[in-house]
C-alpha positions, -999 to 999 in steps of 0.1 A, spaced: 182 -270 -412 157 -241 -415 130 -262 -398 153 -268 -368 158 -230 -363 120 -224 -368 113 -250 -341 138 -235 -317 124 -200 -323 89 -212 -318 98 -229 -285 116 -198 -273 86 -176 -282 63 -200 -264 86 -199 -233 87 -161 -233 49 -159 -237 44 -183 -208 67 -162 -185 50 -130 -195 15 -145 -188 26 -159 -155 40 -125 -144 9 -107 -156 -13 -130 -136 9 -126 -105 8 -88 -106 -30 -88 -114 -37 -109 -83 -13 -87 -62 -32 -56 -74 -65 -73 -64 -51 -81 -29 -39 -45 -23 -72 -31 -35 -90 -54 -11 -68 -44 17 -74 -7 10 -111 -10 6 -115 -31 38 -94 -6 58 -113 23 44 -147 7 50 -139 -2 86 -126 33 94 -154 51 75 -131 70 52 -131 72 14 -108 49 -6 -89 78 -23 -51 80 -21 -54 114 -3 -74 98 25 -50 70 29 -20 94 29 -37 115 56 -43 83 76 -6 74 74 4 109 83 -19 109 113 -5 75 125 30 89 120 22 118 143 8 94 169 41 75 167 61 107 171 41 115 202 47 80 216 85 83 210 85 118 226 68 102 256 95 76 259 120 105 259 101 122 287 93 152 265 57 156 279 49 189 261 60 175 228 40 144 235 9 165 240 14 186 209 20 156 187 -10 138 200 -32 169 197 -21 173 161 -26 136 154 -61 136 169 -71 167 149 -60 150 116 -75 116 124 -107 131 139 -112 151 108 -105 121 86 -125 94 104 -162 102 107 
C-alpha cells in the first residue's frame, strides 16, 4: 500500500515539475521576444535601450496623439501646442 502512495506522489511531483518547466520556458521566450522588440525599436530610432528612453518615447507619442485629437476637435491652438511639445521631446530623444 505504501508503494502505491509513493508512486502517486512521484507521478504528481513529475507532473508539477513538467508544468513549472513549461511555464518557465514560455516566460523565458516571451522575455526574449520583448527584449528583441525593444532593442530593434531603439536601434532603428537611434535611442538607448533604457526604460527612461522608452518611457519618453511613449510620452512623446502620447503628446502627438493629443495634438491629433485636438485637431479633430478644431482646437487649432491646442493642436499647435501639443505638437510643439511632442516635437521638443521626440527631437531631444531621437538623435
